[in-house]
N, C-alpha and C positions, 0 to 999 in steps of 0.2 A: 422656466429658465434654467440653464445648465449651471450646476454648482461648480465653483472653482476656488482655489486658494488665492488670497490676496497677495500680491507681490509688493516689493519695495516701491515700485513705480506707482502702484495703486495707493499705497500709504502716503507717498509724497503728494499725490493729487488730493487725497482726503485732507491732509494738512493745509494745503493751499486754499481749498474750497471752504474749509471752516473759517479761515481768516477773512474770506470774502463774504461770509454769512449766507452761504447757499443753504437751502432747506434740505431735509433728509432725502426726500424723493428725488430731487434733482441730482444730488450726489450719487445716489444709487443708479440712476439712469445713465449718468456720464461714465461710471465705472462698469456698467452693465452687470449689476448684481442685485440682490434683494435688499430692500431697506433694512430688514432685520439684521442682515450681515454687517452693514455699516454701523448700525446702532450698537451691536455687540462688540464690534471692533473698537469703537471709541471708548465705551464704558470699561472694557476689559484692559485696554492698554494706555489709558490716560495716566498722566503723571501728576502727583500731588505737589503743589507749590509749598511755600513756607507755611508752617503750621500756625493757623489763627483760630481763635475761639469760636467765631460765628460761621455758620454754613449758609451759603447762598442757595435759595430755592431753584435758581435757574439751572444748576448743575444736576438736578434730579430729573430733568427732561431734556430732549434735544435742544441744543447741541452737546450737552453734558460737560462741556469744557468752556474755557474763557478765551479761546484763541481770537474770536472776532468781537468780543465784548468791548464796547466803547468806554465802559466805566472801569476797566481793569487797572488803569494807571493810578487811580485814587481809591479804589474799593478796599475796604478793611475786612472783607470776609474771605473765607478759605477759597483758594483758587485751584483749578485743575487745568492742565494743558495737554494737548495731543501733539507729540513730536514724532515725525515719521521714522527717524533714526532709532529712537528709543523703543518705538513700537515694533520695529523690525527685529531689534536685538531681543526684546521680550518674546517675540514669536519664535525665533530660532532656539532660544534657551528652553522654552516650553516644549518644543518639538524634540529636542535632545533628551531632556529629563523624562519625558513621558515614555521613552523607549529604554530606560535604564532601570535595572532592578527587577523585582518580581512582585506581582500583585497577589501575594498570599502571605498569611501569617506564619510565624515560626511553628506554631502548633499544627497547622495544616500541612506544612512541609514534612514535619516529623511523622505525622499520621500516614501520609502517602508514601514516604520512604519505607516505613515498616510494611505497608501493604505490598509495594513493589518487590521488596526483599523476599516475601513469601512466594509471590506469583512468578517472579523471574528467576531468582537464584535457586529456589527450591523446585519449581515446576517448569522453569524454562519456557514459559508461554511467550509467543511472539508479541511484539508491541502492538500491532494492529488488532490482534485478537483481544489482548488485554484492555486496550482503550475502549473497544466496543463493549466490553463487559461492564465498564465503569462510567460510560459516557454520561449517564444521567446523574451520577454522583460527583464526578470530577468537575470543578467549577470553571474550567477553561476549555477552549476548542482544541482539536487534535493538533493544529498548527502551533498553538501556544504551548501545548504539551511537548511537542518536538523541540521548540525553541528553548524551553526550560532544561530539556535533556542536554542540548548542545552547550548550554552555559554551565552545566554541572550542578544544578540545584538539587537533583535527585541522585544521591550517591549510589543507589541500588541499580541505576540504569546508566548505560553509556552509549556513545554513538555506534559502537560495533553491534549493538543489539537491534538497531533500527533496520527497517526493511530496506532492500536495495534501492539506491537512488538512480539506478540506470537500468536500461533494458538490454537484453541480448541482441547483438547486431551481427549481421552476416559478416564473415571474414572477407577481406579483400583477396580475391584469388586471380592469379594471372592465367592467361590462356595456356592450357596444358595439353600435351599430346596424349590422346587416349592410349593406354597400354592394354595389352591382352592379359587378363587375369584368369586364374583357374575357375573363379566363381562367376564369370560373366554370363555363362549360360543359365545359372541359377536365378540371376536377377533379370533375365530377359522377360519383359512384360511386367516387371515389378518395380520399375523405377518411378521417380516422382512425376515424370511426364505422363506415365501410365496412370498414376494415382489421380492427377488433375483431370485426365480424360474421364476416368470412372466417376469422379465426383460431379462432373458436369452432367453426366447422364443419371446420376443418383444423388441429387443435392441433399436429401434427407438421411443419407447413410450415417450410421453411428461410427465415428472415428476414434480409435483407441491408439495411444502411443505405448510402445513396449521397450523396456530397457532393463539393465541390471546395475546393481550397486555393489561395489567390492570393498571389503574391509582391508585386510593386509594382503600383500602380494602373494604370500605363500599360503593363504587360506584355501581350504577345500570347498567352502561354502560361499554362496553369494545370495543376494536378495533380488528376485525378479519382480519387476513392477509393471502394472498395466494401468494406464492413466486415461480416464474418460474426458475428452476435451469439452464436452457439453456441460459438465458439472464439476470438473476438476477433482473428482474422486479417484483415489489410487488404491488398487488392489496390490497386495504384497505376498510373496511366496518365498520360502527358503528352499534353495535348490543347490545341486552340485555345480560347481563352477566349471564353465566351458564345456558342458555336457549337453548336446542337442537332445538326447533322450530324456534328460531331466525336464526340459521345457515341454517335450512331447507328453510326459506324464501329467504335467499340470493342465495341459489342454484337454487331455482325455478325462481327467478328474472334473474339469469344468463342464464338459459335455454330459457326463454322468449325473452331476449334481443339478445342473440347470435344465437339462433336456435339450435336444438338438435345436428346437425352434427358438428357445430363449437364447441359446448360445449364438445362433446365427444373427439374431436381432442385436445382441449386445456387442458382438465382435465382428460385425460385417466388414469393417476395414481396420487393419492394424498397420501402423507405421513403426518401423524399428531401424536399428543401425546395423552395422556390418560385423557385429560380434559373432564369434564362432558358434556360440550356443544357438544362434538363430539361422544357422547356415543350411537348414533343411526345411524350407518353407512348405514344400510339397507335403510333408508329413504332418504339418500343423494345420493346413487348410482343409483337410478332409474330415468327413463324418467317419469315425472309426468303425462304425457298424456296417455302413454301405460302401465306403470307399469313394463317395462322391464329394466333389469340392463344395464347401459350404461357406467359406469366408475368403477374404483376399488380404494377402500380406504384401507390403511395399517397403522398399529400402531407401534410406537417406543416402546422400552422396558421402563418400569417405571423408572423415574429419569435418563433418558438417552437422554437429550435434544441435546447432541452432534451428535446424529444420524440424526438430521435435522439441522446441524450447519449453513447452508446457511441462513435460515430465522432468526435464532437467532442472527447472526451477523448483518443482515439487520435491525433488530429492534433497533440497536444502533442509526440509523438515526432518528427514532421516538423520542428517548430520547434526541437527540440534540435539538429538538423542544419542547418537553414536558418532563422535568425531572421527575424522580420517585417522587411520593408523591403528584402530582398535579391531581386534579379530571378530569375525562373524561365526567362527566355528563353534562357539559355546552357546549360540542362540538356539532357541527352540521354536516350534510352530506357534506356541502360545505367546512367546515374546513378540513374534512378528504380528500376530493378531492384535496384541495390546498396542503396539506402535501404530499399526494401520488405523485403528479406531480413534486413537488420540489425534493423529494427523488429520483424519477426515472430519474431526469435530472442531477444527480450528476455523473460526469465521474468516472470510476473505472479503476484502474491500471490493474486489472486482465482481463479487457475487452479491453486492449490496448488503454486506455483512451477514450473509447466510452461510451455512456450512455445506461442504460438498455432500456429506451424508444426507442432509435434508433434501437437497435438490435431486440427488440420485433416487431417493425413496419416492419423491413426488413423480419422477419421470417413469420409473420402472416398477414401482409397487413394493409393498412390504414383503411379499412372498419371496421375490428374487433377492431382496436385501438380506433377509434372514438366511437364505441358502448360501450366501457368500460370507457368512459370519460377520456381517456388519452390524454394529450397534452404536448408538449415540453416547457421547460423554458430555456431562453438564459443563456449561461454560467455565464455571469456577473450578472445576475438577480436571480440566484438560492439563495434561502433564507431558512435557517434552523433555524430561530429565532422564538421565541414564538409570536413575533409581527405579523406574517402572519395570526394568528388566530384572531387578533383584527381588525375588520373592521367596 
């Protein structure tokens, strides 16, 4: 039988049936619930009459109250009554009070506040990664954990540190007249419609999203990122800003490091935006030794970054470490590797709380993982604070 909460109408019916001396099973059948539910309801919400010294044995078993007792007018023993209005009031108050406050001791709150201060303020670990590390020790569920943060019980954590509560959505765009651009010929055969056609014919192709992250407007350096959609791992490289040749050097370096066959396997399909540094796809798609095309590059539509939303969301981890407005010109390649490995060691809810590093290693093997300078960081040592850049 389906469980349901008793309503005030149900309680009124219980009150009336008790006065008519119906048995427990009949009351349960009339209200369409379990006998145990009726029994608990009466015992829990019955009201005590005037205090008398002697107790009646009849109230220790059903009906537990004196509503239908024929002796109640002259009985000298302790009486109990079931009143539907008082029962409903008791139920409402219990419901409200059960949702107020926090089910933790002051010592527990102080302990977890100190713990969060170290992991969040000092290491800037994301909330989902942090909770996954302490799930077996923390006495509440992740939803309760979030509720406690919303209510301000943990002074080291606030709502701004929580993961996004929304997803990226396509912009509403009006029908626009296509204009002739100088780069239209470059994108010929490399648009999203061409990408979809390629993926229909090659459903198992490895798809990688490519983008750049900029510090200050006047910086000469930027960070180029390559994001593997199948495992959410992100490669990061420090390059000269707005320089197509800088991207070309990275691709040549990857070919030399990995070997052409591994390069083709990893980067079979690349999706990028309309940044000037990616304006020479023909030079990026070829094997530098033979001149033959070995990978495929496709472009998003202008002002449609949501079409490569995975890499855009992953860039938020970079902003954990380096907020907007801070220069990238003082960064070194070692800084970039440290950032990359910490970011790839953050557990992800969408990966069943596994890390991108672990999934990438399982898919492509340890040899390729080492060649890309990837290494794991222990859960408790993951650090997304700017201090990791200061050594």
